[in-house]
KEMINU-403179 format. One record per residue (C-alpha): residue in three letters; chain; x, y, z. Coordinates in Angstrom, 2 decimals, padded with zeros to 5 digits. Example, Ala and Ser with C-alpha at 12.3 -4.5 7.8 and 13.67 -1.06 7.14 Angstrom:
BEGIN
NODE Ala A 012.30 -004.50 007.80;
NODE Ser A 013.67 -001.06 007.14;
//
This chain:
BEGIN
NODE Unk A 006.67 001.04 -043.97;
NODE Unk A 007.55 000.36 -040.32;
NODE Unk A 009.26 003.31 -038.63;
NODE Unk A 011.84 001.06 -036.92;
NODE Unk A 012.74 -001.41 -039.70;
NODE Unk A 012.95 -001.26 -043.48;
NODE Unk A 012.55 -004.45 -045.50;
NODE Unk A 014.86 -005.42 -048.35;
NODE Unk A 013.94 -003.69 -051.62;
NODE Unk A 015.59 -004.46 -054.96;
NODE Unk A 014.75 -001.08 -056.59;
NODE Unk A 016.90 002.05 -056.36;
NODE Unk A 014.91 004.78 -054.59;
NODE Unk A 016.41 007.86 -056.35;
NODE Unk A 015.97 006.20 -059.77;
NODE Unk A 012.41 005.15 -058.95;
NODE Unk A 011.68 008.75 -058.04;
NODE Unk A 012.71 009.76 -061.57;
NODE Unk A 010.56 007.08 -063.18;
NODE Unk A 013.32 004.58 -064.00;
NODE Unk A 014.04 001.17 -062.51;
NODE Unk A 017.50 000.08 -061.35;
NODE Unk A 018.61 -002.73 -059.05;
NODE Unk A 019.79 -001.51 -055.66;
NODE Unk A 023.11 -002.82 -054.32;
NODE Unk A 023.56 -000.60 -051.24;
NODE Unk A 021.39 000.97 -048.55;
NODE Unk A 022.27 004.38 -047.08;
NODE Unk A 021.31 004.39 -043.41;
NODE Unk A 021.66 008.18 -043.20;
NODE Unk A 019.38 008.93 -046.18;
NODE Unk A 017.30 005.77 -045.56;
NODE Unk A 017.39 005.00 -049.30;
NODE Unk A 018.28 002.01 -051.49;
NODE Unk A 020.93 002.88 -054.08;
NODE Unk A 021.97 001.34 -057.41;
NODE Unk A 025.57 001.15 -058.59;
NODE Unk A 025.51 004.58 -060.28;
NODE Unk A 023.82 006.30 -057.35;
NODE Unk A 026.38 004.76 -055.00;
NODE Unk A 029.17 006.37 -057.02;
NODE Unk A 027.43 009.77 -056.94;
NODE Unk A 026.88 009.30 -053.19;
NODE Unk A 030.58 008.81 -052.62;
NODE Unk A 031.57 011.86 -054.70;
NODE Unk A 029.42 014.56 -053.09;
NODE Unk A 030.78 016.22 -049.96;
NODE Unk A 027.38 016.16 -048.21;
NODE Unk A 026.99 012.39 -048.63;
NODE Unk A 030.49 010.96 -048.97;
NODE Unk A 030.68 010.19 -045.21;
NODE Unk A 027.29 008.42 -045.13;
NODE Unk A 027.14 004.81 -043.98;
NODE Unk A 026.36 002.38 -046.83;
NODE Unk A 025.20 -001.20 -046.24;
NODE Unk A 025.90 -003.92 -048.83;
NODE Unk A 022.48 -005.39 -049.65;
NODE Unk A 023.96 -008.55 -051.16;
NODE Unk A 025.48 -009.47 -047.79;
NODE Unk A 022.22 -009.27 -045.87;
NODE Unk A 019.87 -010.95 -048.35;
NODE Unk A 016.30 -010.25 -047.22;
NODE Unk A 017.07 -009.22 -043.62;
NODE Unk A 015.22 -006.27 -042.18;
NODE Unk A 017.25 -003.10 -041.89;
NODE Unk A 016.56 -001.41 -038.52;
NODE Unk A 015.99 002.31 -038.81;
NODE Unk A 016.58 004.27 -035.59;
NODE Unk A 014.65 007.46 -034.96;
NODE Unk A 017.13 010.08 -036.14;
NODE Unk A 015.12 013.33 -036.09;
NODE Unk A 014.07 015.47 -033.15;
NODE Unk A 010.53 014.96 -031.82;
NODE Unk A 010.11 018.71 -031.24;
NODE Unk A 011.84 019.90 -034.43;
NODE Unk A 010.72 017.02 -036.60;
NODE Unk A 012.90 017.60 -039.65;
NODE Unk A 016.12 018.45 -037.80;
NODE Unk A 018.51 015.51 -037.20;
NODE Unk A 019.58 014.45 -033.70;
NODE Unk A 023.26 015.43 -033.83;
NODE Unk A 024.14 016.29 -030.22;
NODE Unk A 024.10 014.74 -026.74;
NODE Unk A 023.63 016.77 -023.52;
NODE Unk A 025.51 015.11 -020.66;
NODE Unk A 023.71 017.14 -017.99;
NODE Unk A 020.19 016.14 -019.07;
NODE Unk A 021.22 012.73 -020.47;
NODE Unk A 019.32 013.41 -023.69;
NODE Unk A 019.99 013.36 -027.42;
NODE Unk A 018.99 016.65 -029.04;
NODE Unk A 019.17 018.63 -032.28;
NODE Unk A 021.00 021.89 -032.93;
NODE Unk A 017.73 023.86 -032.60;
NODE Unk A 017.14 022.50 -029.08;
NODE Unk A 020.48 023.79 -027.76;
NODE Unk A 019.73 027.56 -027.52;
NODE Unk A 016.34 027.02 -025.85;
NODE Unk A 016.93 023.98 -023.62;
NODE Unk A 020.68 023.45 -023.20;
NODE Unk A 022.28 026.88 -023.44;
NODE Unk A 023.52 026.78 -019.82;
NODE Unk A 024.50 023.11 -019.87;
NODE Unk A 028.16 022.47 -019.14;
NODE Unk A 028.83 019.96 -021.88;
NODE Unk A 026.86 019.35 -025.07;
NODE Unk A 028.87 017.08 -027.34;
NODE Unk A 028.43 015.78 -030.91;
NODE Unk A 026.58 012.49 -031.25;
NODE Unk A 029.61 011.01 -033.02;
NODE Unk A 031.68 011.55 -029.85;
NODE Unk A 029.03 010.08 -027.53;
NODE Unk A 028.53 007.02 -029.74;
NODE Unk A 032.17 006.43 -030.65;
NODE Unk A 032.65 003.13 -028.78;
NODE Unk A 029.00 002.05 -028.61;
NODE Unk A 029.49 -001.32 -030.33;
NODE Unk A 032.04 -002.37 -027.70;
NODE Unk A 030.15 -000.81 -024.80;
NODE Unk A 028.59 -002.37 -021.70;
NODE Unk A 025.23 -000.95 -022.80;
NODE Unk A 025.31 -002.97 -026.03;
NODE Unk A 026.45 -006.14 -024.25;
NODE Unk A 023.94 -005.74 -021.41;
NODE Unk A 020.99 -004.94 -023.69;
NODE Unk A 021.75 -007.82 -026.06;
NODE Unk A 022.35 -010.20 -023.13;
NODE Unk A 019.03 -009.16 -021.58;
NODE Unk A 017.14 -009.85 -024.83;
NODE Unk A 018.91 -013.22 -025.09;
NODE Unk A 018.10 -013.94 -021.46;
NODE Unk A 014.42 -013.18 -022.01;
NODE Unk A 014.37 -015.35 -025.14;
NODE Unk A 015.91 -018.25 -023.19;
NODE Unk A 013.43 -017.77 -020.35;
NODE Unk A 010.46 -017.68 -022.72;
NODE Unk A 011.73 -020.85 -024.41;
NODE Unk A 011.76 -022.58 -021.03;
NODE Unk A 008.37 -021.16 -020.16;
NODE Unk A 006.92 -022.56 -023.40;
NODE Unk A 008.42 -025.96 -022.63;
NODE Unk A 006.82 -025.82 -019.18;
NODE Unk A 003.37 -025.29 -020.70;
NODE Unk A 003.80 -028.46 -022.81;
NODE Unk A 005.18 -030.51 -019.92;
NODE Unk A 002.33 -029.39 -017.66;
NODE Unk A -000.17 -030.67 -020.24;
NODE Unk A 001.64 -034.05 -020.20;
NODE Unk A 001.45 -034.10 -016.41;
NODE Unk A -002.25 -033.33 -016.63;
NODE Unk A -002.70 -036.31 -018.93;
NODE Unk A -000.85 -038.54 -016.49;
NODE Unk A -002.75 -037.13 -013.54;
NODE Unk A -006.02 -037.69 -015.34;
NODE Unk A -005.20 -041.39 -015.76;
NODE Unk A -004.47 -041.77 -012.05;
NODE Unk A -007.68 -040.06 -011.06;
NODE Unk A -009.73 -042.16 -013.47;
NODE Unk A -008.31 -045.29 -011.84;
NODE Unk A -009.38 -044.01 -008.40;
NODE Unk A -012.81 -043.21 -009.75;
NODE Unk A -013.06 -046.73 -011.15;
NODE Unk A -012.30 -048.23 -007.72;
NODE Unk A -015.00 -046.09 -006.15;
NODE Unk A -017.38 -047.24 -008.84;
NODE Unk A -016.65 -050.93 -008.09;
NODE Unk A -017.32 -050.39 -004.38;
NODE Unk A -020.58 -048.55 -004.84;
NODE Unk A -021.78 -050.44 -007.97;
NODE Unk A -024.99 -049.14 -009.50;
NODE Unk A -025.72 -046.49 -006.84;
NODE Unk A -022.83 -044.28 -008.00;
NODE Unk A -023.21 -044.60 -011.78;
NODE Unk A -024.82 -041.18 -012.02;
NODE Unk A -022.18 -039.64 -009.76;
NODE Unk A -019.42 -041.28 -011.77;
NODE Unk A -020.67 -039.75 -015.00;
NODE Unk A -020.94 -036.35 -013.37;
NODE Unk A -017.45 -036.62 -011.91;
NODE Unk A -015.85 -037.65 -015.22;
NODE Unk A -017.56 -034.73 -016.94;
NODE Unk A -016.27 -032.40 -014.21;
NODE Unk A -012.76 -033.79 -014.69;
NODE Unk A -012.94 -033.28 -018.47;
NODE Unk A -014.19 -029.71 -018.09;
NODE Unk A -011.55 -028.89 -015.48;
NODE Unk A -008.83 -030.28 -017.70;
NODE Unk A -010.14 -028.34 -020.71;
NODE Unk A -010.25 -025.11 -018.70;
NODE Unk A -006.68 -025.57 -017.56;
NODE Unk A -005.42 -026.42 -021.07;
NODE Unk A -007.29 -023.39 -022.42;
NODE Unk A -005.54 -021.28 -019.78;
NODE Unk A -002.15 -022.73 -020.73;
NODE Unk A -002.99 -022.01 -024.36;
NODE Unk A -003.75 -018.38 -023.53;
NODE Unk A -000.53 -018.10 -021.50;
NODE Unk A 001.42 -019.70 -024.35;
NODE Unk A -000.03 -017.12 -026.76;
NODE Unk A 001.07 -014.32 -024.43;
NODE Unk A 004.53 -015.88 -024.20;
NODE Unk A 004.74 -016.25 -027.99;
NODE Unk A 003.72 -012.65 -028.57;
NODE Unk A 006.38 -011.33 -026.16;
NODE Unk A 008.89 -013.87 -027.48;
NODE Unk A 008.48 -012.53 -031.04;
NODE Unk A 008.92 -008.93 -029.88;
NODE Unk A 012.06 -009.82 -027.89;
NODE Unk A 013.52 -011.82 -030.78;
NODE Unk A 012.95 -008.90 -033.14;
NODE Unk A 014.65 -006.41 -030.79;
NODE Unk A 017.57 -008.76 -030.23;
NODE Unk A 017.98 -009.29 -033.97;
NODE Unk A 017.90 -005.53 -034.56;
NODE Unk A 020.88 -005.09 -032.23;
NODE Unk A 022.77 -008.00 -033.76;
NODE Unk A 022.12 -006.66 -037.25;
NODE Unk A 023.19 -003.12 -036.41;
NODE Unk A 026.34 -004.40 -034.71;
NODE Unk A 027.30 -006.10 -037.94;
NODE Unk A 026.01 -003.69 -040.56;
NODE Unk A 024.86 -000.44 -038.94;
NODE Unk A 026.57 002.81 -038.06;
NODE Unk A 027.51 003.93 -034.57;
NODE Unk A 024.79 006.56 -034.68;
NODE Unk A 022.20 003.96 -035.61;
NODE Unk A 023.30 001.66 -032.80;
NODE Unk A 023.36 004.47 -030.25;
NODE Unk A 019.92 005.80 -031.17;
NODE Unk A 018.43 002.30 -031.33;
NODE Unk A 019.81 001.36 -027.90;
NODE Unk A 018.38 004.50 -026.36;
NODE Unk A 015.05 003.79 -028.05;
NODE Unk A 015.09 000.19 -026.84;
NODE Unk A 015.86 001.10 -023.21;
NODE Unk A 012.21 001.43 -022.17;
NODE Unk A 011.34 -001.67 -024.22;
NODE Unk A 013.78 -003.79 -022.22;
NODE Unk A 012.36 -002.56 -018.92;
NODE Unk A 008.77 -003.11 -020.14;
NODE Unk A 009.69 -006.64 -021.25;
NODE Unk A 011.32 -007.36 -017.88;
NODE Unk A 008.21 -006.08 -016.09;
NODE Unk A 005.96 -008.29 -018.23;
NODE Unk A 008.20 -011.29 -017.60;
NODE Unk A 008.18 -010.61 -013.84;
NODE Unk A 004.37 -010.41 -013.94;
NODE Unk A 004.33 -013.73 -015.85;
NODE Unk A 006.59 -015.24 -013.17;
NODE Unk A 004.26 -014.13 -010.40;
NODE Unk A 000.94 -014.89 -012.12;
NODE Unk A 001.67 -018.04 -014.17;
NODE Unk A 001.18 -021.17 -012.08;
NODE Unk A 001.15 -024.88 -012.63;
NODE Unk A -002.29 -026.39 -012.03;
NODE Unk A -002.71 -030.04 -011.13;
NODE Unk A -005.90 -032.03 -010.79;
NODE Unk A -006.64 -033.82 -007.55;
NODE Unk A -009.55 -035.97 -006.48;
NODE Unk A -011.02 -034.91 -003.16;
NODE Unk A -012.80 -037.93 -001.73;
NODE Unk A -015.75 -037.61 000.57;
NODE Unk A -015.50 -039.54 003.80;
NODE Unk A -019.23 -040.22 003.86;
NODE Unk A -020.21 -040.97 000.31;
NODE Unk A -023.85 -040.74 -000.69;
NODE Unk A -025.51 -041.44 -004.01;
NODE Unk A -025.73 -037.74 -004.85;
NODE Unk A -022.00 -037.00 -005.00;
NODE Unk A -018.87 -039.16 -004.62;
NODE Unk A -016.28 -036.38 -004.81;
NODE Unk A -015.09 -033.36 -006.76;
NODE Unk A -012.24 -032.30 -009.06;
NODE Unk A -010.11 -029.51 -007.61;
NODE Unk A -007.48 -027.34 -009.27;
NODE Unk A -004.21 -027.23 -007.29;
NODE Unk A -002.14 -024.26 -008.49;
NODE Unk A 001.53 -023.90 -007.55;
NODE Unk A 004.17 -021.35 -008.54;
NODE Unk A 005.97 -022.20 -011.78;
NODE Unk A 009.39 -023.75 -011.25;
NODE Unk A 010.72 -021.58 -014.08;
NODE Unk A 011.63 -018.17 -012.63;
NODE Unk A 013.05 -015.17 -014.47;
NODE Unk A 016.21 -013.44 -013.26;
NODE Unk A 017.50 -010.38 -015.15;
NODE Unk A 021.05 -010.59 -016.50;
NODE Unk A 021.94 -007.51 -014.45;
NODE Unk A 020.08 -005.54 -011.82;
NODE Unk A 020.27 -002.34 -013.87;
NODE Unk A 021.39 -001.65 -017.42;
NODE Unk A 024.88 -000.15 -017.67;
NODE Unk A 024.84 003.36 -019.06;
NODE Unk A 027.07 004.43 -021.93;
NODE Unk A 027.56 008.16 -021.73;
NODE Unk A 030.32 010.65 -020.82;
NODE Unk A 031.01 011.22 -017.13;
NODE Unk A 028.68 013.85 -015.70;
NODE Unk A 027.34 015.21 -012.44;
NODE Unk A 024.37 013.08 -011.38;
NODE Unk A 021.21 015.06 -010.64;
NODE Unk A 020.13 013.93 -007.15;
NODE Unk A 017.62 015.23 -004.68;
NODE Unk A 018.40 018.37 -002.72;
NODE Unk A 016.54 018.93 000.55;
NODE Unk A 015.14 022.04 002.24;
NODE Unk A 013.53 021.84 005.67;
NODE Unk A 009.89 023.00 005.78;
NODE Unk A 008.45 021.60 009.03;
NODE Unk A 009.93 020.59 012.39;
NODE Unk A 007.54 019.52 015.16;
NODE Unk A 007.97 017.58 018.38;
NODE Unk A 004.70 015.64 018.72;
NODE Unk A 003.29 014.48 022.03;
NODE Unk A 002.91 010.85 020.99;
NODE Unk A 004.19 007.41 022.06;
NODE Unk A 007.63 006.31 023.25;
NODE Unk A 008.52 004.27 020.14;
NODE Unk A 007.41 005.65 016.76;
NODE Unk A 008.45 002.76 014.53;
NODE Unk A 007.22 003.75 011.06;
NODE Unk A 005.62 006.56 009.05;
NODE Unk A 003.58 006.85 005.85;
NODE Unk A 002.09 009.70 003.81;
NODE Unk A -001.20 009.38 001.90;
NODE Unk A -001.99 010.96 -001.47;
NODE Unk A -003.99 013.70 000.30;
NODE Unk A -001.05 014.53 002.63;
NODE Unk A -002.11 012.72 005.77;
NODE Unk A 000.87 011.76 007.95;
NODE Unk A 000.33 008.40 009.69;
NODE Unk A 002.58 007.24 012.57;
NODE Unk A 002.80 003.78 014.21;
NODE Unk A 003.39 003.54 017.97;
NODE Unk A 005.18 000.28 018.82;
NODE Unk A 005.39 001.05 022.54;
NODE Unk A 004.78 -002.08 024.63;
NODE Unk A 001.16 -002.49 025.62;
NODE Unk A -000.04 000.27 023.27;
NODE Unk A -001.81 -000.21 019.95;
NODE Unk A -002.11 003.34 018.65;
NODE Unk A -002.05 004.95 015.19;
NODE Unk A -001.62 008.75 015.03;
NODE Unk A -002.84 010.80 012.07;
NODE Unk A -001.86 014.40 011.25;
NODE Unk A -002.51 016.66 008.25;
NODE Unk A 000.57 018.12 006.54;
NODE Unk A 000.10 021.85 005.95;
NODE Unk A 002.54 024.28 004.35;
NODE Unk A 004.44 025.09 007.56;
NODE Unk A 003.01 022.82 010.27;
NODE Unk A 001.07 019.68 011.16;
NODE Unk A -002.57 019.58 012.25;
NODE Unk A -003.81 016.81 014.54;
NODE Unk A -006.52 014.65 012.93;
NODE Unk A -007.09 011.50 014.99;
NODE Unk A -005.68 008.82 017.24;
NODE Unk A -007.25 005.37 017.08;
NODE Unk A -006.54 001.90 018.39;
NODE Unk A -005.57 -001.25 016.50;
NODE Unk A -005.76 -004.77 017.98;
NODE Unk A -002.04 -004.94 018.83;
NODE Unk A 001.17 -002.92 018.76;
NODE Unk A 001.66 -001.71 015.13;
NODE Unk A 005.18 -001.72 013.67;
NODE Unk A 005.28 -001.10 009.90;
NODE Unk A 002.91 000.83 007.65;
NODE Unk A 002.56 001.31 003.88;
NODE Unk A -000.02 003.07 001.69;
NODE Unk A -001.52 001.07 -001.18;
NODE Unk A -001.04 003.56 -004.05;
NODE Unk A -004.12 004.48 -006.02;
NODE Unk A -006.44 003.50 -003.16;
NODE Unk A -007.61 004.91 000.17;
NODE Unk A -006.03 001.99 002.04;
NODE Unk A -003.01 001.76 004.32;
NODE Unk A -001.71 -001.54 005.69;
NODE Unk A -000.18 -002.03 009.14;
NODE Unk A 001.90 -004.96 010.41;
NODE Unk A 001.32 -006.23 013.94;
NODE Unk A 004.14 -008.65 014.82;
NODE Unk A 002.25 -010.12 017.77;
NODE Unk A -000.76 -011.00 015.63;
NODE Unk A -001.00 -013.41 012.71;
NODE Unk A -002.40 -010.87 010.24;
NODE Unk A -001.88 -007.40 008.76;
NODE Unk A -004.54 -004.76 009.36;
NODE Unk A -005.98 -002.58 006.57;
NODE Unk A -006.97 001.01 007.41;
NODE Unk A -009.36 003.25 005.46;
NODE Unk A -007.41 006.51 005.15;
NODE Unk A -010.51 008.51 004.21;
NODE Unk A -012.71 007.54 007.15;
NODE Unk A -009.70 006.74 009.40;
NODE Unk A -011.25 003.46 010.48;
NODE Unk A -010.20 -000.20 010.58;
NODE Unk A -010.86 -002.28 007.47;
NODE Unk A -010.20 -005.93 006.57;
NODE Unk A -007.32 -008.16 007.71;
NODE Unk A -005.13 -010.66 005.81;
NODE Unk A -003.45 -013.68 007.42;
NODE Unk A 000.35 -013.62 007.05;
NODE Unk A 001.59 -015.34 010.23;
NODE Unk A 003.17 -013.80 013.32;
NODE Unk A 006.38 -011.78 013.54;
NODE Unk A 005.84 -009.68 010.41;
NODE Unk A 007.53 -006.29 010.85;
NODE Unk A 008.48 -004.31 007.72;
NODE Unk A 005.99 -003.77 004.89;
NODE Unk A 005.94 -002.21 001.41;
NODE Unk A 003.46 -002.08 -001.48;
NODE Unk A 003.63 -001.69 -005.26;
NODE Unk A 000.63 -001.92 -007.58;
NODE Unk A -001.55 -004.75 -006.30;
NODE Unk A 001.34 -006.50 -004.52;
NODE Unk A 002.27 -006.35 -000.83;
NODE Unk A 005.60 -007.52 000.63;
NODE Unk A 005.99 -008.16 004.36;
NODE Unk A 009.25 -008.93 006.14;
NODE Unk A 009.64 -011.59 008.82;
NODE Unk A 012.74 -012.93 010.53;
NODE Unk A 013.93 -015.45 007.96;
NODE Unk A 011.67 -014.76 004.99;
NODE Unk A 009.78 -012.17 002.96;
NODE Unk A 006.22 -012.89 001.85;
NODE Unk A 004.80 -011.40 -001.37;
NODE Unk A 001.03 -011.43 -001.65;
NODE Unk A -001.75 -009.74 -003.56;
NODE Unk A -004.00 -007.14 -001.96;
NODE Unk A -006.82 -009.69 -001.79;
NODE Unk A -004.67 -012.01 000.31;
NODE Unk A -003.32 -014.57 -002.19;
NODE Unk A 000.29 -015.42 -001.27;
NODE Unk A 002.33 -015.63 -004.49;
NODE Unk A 005.83 -016.19 -003.11;
NODE Unk A 007.84 -016.88 000.06;
NODE Unk A 011.47 -015.73 -000.25;
NODE Unk A 013.84 -017.48 002.15;
NODE Unk A 016.56 -015.03 003.17;
NODE Unk A 020.15 -016.17 002.79;
NODE Unk A 021.88 -013.67 005.06;
NODE Unk A 023.83 -015.07 008.00;
NODE Unk A 022.10 -013.15 010.77;
NODE Unk A 020.49 -015.17 013.56;
NODE Unk A 016.73 -015.59 013.89;
NODE Unk A 016.35 -012.75 016.41;
NODE Unk A 016.91 -010.20 013.66;
NODE Unk A 013.78 -009.30 011.69;
NODE Unk A 013.23 -007.37 008.45;
NODE Unk A 012.40 -003.92 009.81;
NODE Unk A 011.89 -002.16 006.48;
NODE Unk A 011.92 -003.11 002.79;
NODE Unk A 011.24 -001.94 -000.77;
NODE Unk A 009.98 -004.06 -003.71;
NODE Unk A 011.02 -002.94 -007.20;
NODE Unk A 008.37 -004.14 -009.70;
NODE Unk A 010.57 -003.24 -012.69;
NODE Unk A 013.23 -005.90 -012.10;
NODE Unk A 011.56 -007.90 -009.31;
NODE Unk A 014.33 -007.16 -006.81;
NODE Unk A 013.90 -006.36 -003.11;
NODE Unk A 015.92 -004.10 -000.82;
NODE Unk A 015.51 -004.92 002.86;
NODE Unk A 017.01 -003.84 006.16;
NODE Unk A 017.72 -005.87 009.26;
NODE Unk A 019.64 -004.98 012.38;
NODE Unk A 023.06 -003.79 011.16;
NODE Unk A 022.49 -004.96 007.57;
NODE Unk A 021.08 -003.81 004.21;
NODE Unk A 020.70 -006.41 001.44;
NODE Unk A 019.56 -006.09 -002.18;
NODE Unk A 018.22 -009.45 -003.44;
NODE Unk A 016.48 -011.07 -006.39;
NODE Unk A 013.19 -012.96 -006.01;
NODE Unk A 015.05 -016.25 -005.60;
NODE Unk A 016.98 -014.84 -002.61;
NODE Unk A 020.25 -014.23 -004.50;
NODE Unk A 022.10 -011.30 -002.90;
NODE Unk A 023.01 -008.55 -005.39;
NODE Unk A 024.85 -006.35 -002.89;
NODE Unk A 025.11 -006.02 000.87;
NODE Unk A 026.17 -003.31 003.34;
NODE Unk A 026.88 -003.45 007.06;
NODE Unk A 025.20 -000.53 008.84;
NODE Unk A 024.41 000.39 012.44;
NODE Unk A 021.06 -000.37 014.11;
NODE Unk A 017.80 -001.14 012.32;
NODE Unk A 016.05 002.19 011.55;
NODE Unk A 014.37 003.04 008.23;
NODE Unk A 014.65 002.69 004.47;
NODE Unk A 013.27 004.68 001.50;
NODE Unk A 013.80 004.76 -002.28;
NODE Unk A 013.32 007.76 -004.58;
NODE Unk A 011.94 007.55 -008.13;
NODE Unk A 015.48 007.48 -009.59;
NODE Unk A 016.16 004.29 -007.60;
NODE Unk A 018.56 005.86 -005.08;
NODE Unk A 018.34 004.15 -001.68;
NODE Unk A 018.09 006.20 001.52;
NODE Unk A 018.63 004.89 005.05;
NODE Unk A 018.55 006.46 008.48;
NODE Unk A 021.53 006.05 010.81;
NODE Unk A 020.06 006.32 014.30;
NODE Unk A 023.40 006.26 016.15;
NODE Unk A 025.11 008.83 013.89;
NODE Unk A 022.13 011.15 013.33;
NODE Unk A 022.61 010.83 009.57;
NODE Unk A 020.59 010.15 006.44;
NODE Unk A 022.76 008.19 004.01;
NODE Unk A 022.19 007.49 000.32;
NODE Unk A 023.27 004.62 -001.94;
NODE Unk A 023.24 004.57 -005.74;
NODE Unk A 020.73 002.09 -007.29;
NODE Unk A 023.42 -000.58 -007.71;
NODE Unk A 025.06 000.12 -004.34;
NODE Unk A 028.33 001.50 -005.70;
NODE Unk A 028.17 004.99 -004.19;
NODE Unk A 027.38 005.78 -000.56;
NODE Unk A 027.17 009.36 000.68;
NODE Unk A 025.68 011.38 003.54;
NODE Unk A 022.69 013.48 002.50;
NODE Unk A 021.86 015.10 005.86;
NODE Unk A 023.28 014.99 009.38;
NODE Unk A 023.04 016.65 012.77;
NODE Unk A 024.06 019.97 011.23;
NODE Unk A 020.86 019.87 009.17;
NODE Unk A 018.74 019.28 012.28;
NODE Unk A 018.68 015.47 012.00;
NODE Unk A 018.42 013.94 015.47;
NODE Unk A 018.52 010.14 015.96;
NODE Unk A 016.42 009.43 012.82;
NODE Unk A 014.44 006.19 012.68;
NODE Unk A 011.53 005.98 010.21;
NODE Unk A 011.83 007.75 006.84;
NODE Unk A 009.64 007.98 003.71;
NODE Unk A 008.92 009.97 000.55;
NODE Unk A 005.39 011.09 -000.24;
NODE Unk A 003.77 009.67 -003.39;
NODE Unk A 004.79 012.69 -005.49;
NODE Unk A 008.43 012.38 -004.30;
NODE Unk A 008.56 016.10 -003.52;
NODE Unk A 008.52 015.68 000.29;
NODE Unk A 010.84 013.63 002.49;
NODE Unk A 009.72 012.77 006.02;
NODE Unk A 012.09 011.90 008.87;
NODE Unk A 010.92 010.84 012.35;
NODE Unk A 012.67 009.59 015.45;
NODE Unk A 011.27 007.19 018.02;
NODE Unk A 010.40 010.05 020.41;
NODE Unk A 008.01 011.70 017.94;
NODE Unk A 010.22 014.39 016.38;
NODE Unk A 008.87 014.91 012.83;
NODE Unk A 010.88 016.78 010.19;
NODE Unk A 009.57 017.31 006.66;
NODE Unk A 011.85 018.45 003.83;
NODE Unk A 010.94 019.61 000.35;
NODE Unk A 013.04 017.82 -002.25;
NODE Unk A 013.76 018.28 -005.92;
//
C-alpha cells in the first residue's frame, strides 16, 4: 500500500485481524484503519481513541485517503507530536531532550496546526498546484496546435517544391524525391519530439493533479495534523515541480519547417529542410515568488560574520567584481580604462597569496564561476562576447557572442545570465541564447545591469542598476523594487537572503527573500570601507567584500 495514500477498502481492519469480515463505515486517520459500526462505537468509548479523527467512508466513495507521514524518521515508532519554532522542524517527544533541549519554544503539533486549513500556506500550495495544472493544460494544447501548424507548413512547402519541379522538369525529379523524403523525416522527428515532451508533461501533470487532490481531500475530510504534515511533506515537491516546469519553459521550443532555396540550383540538390526552433509562447509564472510559511513567530537564523582576512592589494584603480572558485582562488576584475587585467590570489587561513596576473582582450567588468567546472566567465562591455577562463591553468578559454555593453553576470547549473542596459540575456554554457528579458524599469539607457542573480527554483532574477534593485520574473514582471545609492554589488546566500553593498554609506545591507525586511549587516564599525563587489564562496561559509581600490576583506559566516 502506498505510504502517502490509502485506497478505499470495504472491510473492517480490526475485525479482519481477528478472522471475521465486517463492512467498514469509517476510517481513522490516526490509527490508519478502516472501522465497522461496532468498532467505531468502541473507538469513541476508549479514552486513548475517543479524540481520533474519523472519516465517513460513505461520503468519499472510492476516493484515495491521503496518509501523511506521522512518525519520526529517527525514532520510527514514535509519533510526531511537537514543533520546534527555532529549528522549524516537526519532532517527536524523544527528539526533544537530545536535539531541542535548549530551544526557546517547542510547542504541541495541535497548537502549530490549529488554523492550517485557513492558512496562507494551504492557499498558496493549493493555488500553486492549480497553477501548474493550468500551465500544463496549456502546454499540452500547444503541442497539438504546433502539430497542426506543421501540417499547414508542410502543405506550403510542398507547393513551393512543386513550382521548383515545374521549372526544372525532369532534371530535378531525383532531387524532388530526396527533398520530400527529407521533409517527411524532419516532420516525423519533430512530432516524435513533441510526443516525448507531451509524455513528460503528462507524467508531471498526473503528479501535480494527485498532490492537488490530496490537499483538497484533506481540507474536506482530514484532520489538522494530517493537513499540516502533508503540507510540510509537499513543500519540496512543489519546488521540484516548479523547477521542472521552469526547465520545460526554457527547453521546450516550437519548431517550424522552412524551405531554404539555393540561389544556384544544380541537378544534385535543389534545397534543404531546416528546423526553425523558437521559444514557446506559453510561459510559466509561479503564483507567488515564495511559499508563505505557517508557523509561530520566531527568531530567523541568519548569517553572522567574523572577519578573518583584511588586505590592501596593490592592484588596479577600479576593481569592479570578484569571484571565488571551489579551490579557494580569489579572482578580481580590473575595469580601469585602458587596462585588461585579471588578478588571481589564493585564500589561505589568515592571508592571501599572489598567484597570477594575466591580460584579457578588453577591460573586464563582471565575473562568475560556472559551478561544478573549472571555468569562470568574464564580461567585457567593450567587446561583443564574454570570455571564458580556465581556473586550473589560469589561461583564456573560449568566447561566446552576446553583443556589446554586457556588464553584470551570474551562472546557475548550465545557464548563464548577462545584464545589459535594457535587457538580460539567458543562455546555455555552449552559447545557445534561450531568452531575452526586456527590462521594464524606468531608468534611462545609460544605466546598465551591474550585478544580478538568477534563481533556478522559481525562475526569478534579482538585478542591480545605478540606484535601483529589482526582483523580476522571466517575463519582466517586477516582484519588488528598492531605491538604493550607487551601483556596487549584489550577493544571495543559500537561504535566499539578498545582500548589497552601499558604497556611499560603507554598509552591507540585507533583504529578506521577498524584500519585506531590510537591515544593516555590517558597516564602518566592522571595518567596511566603501564596499563595491561582494560574493559568497560556493560553500557559503566565506563572504568576500572588496572596494574599487583593492581592499579585500574576507569574513567567515555561519
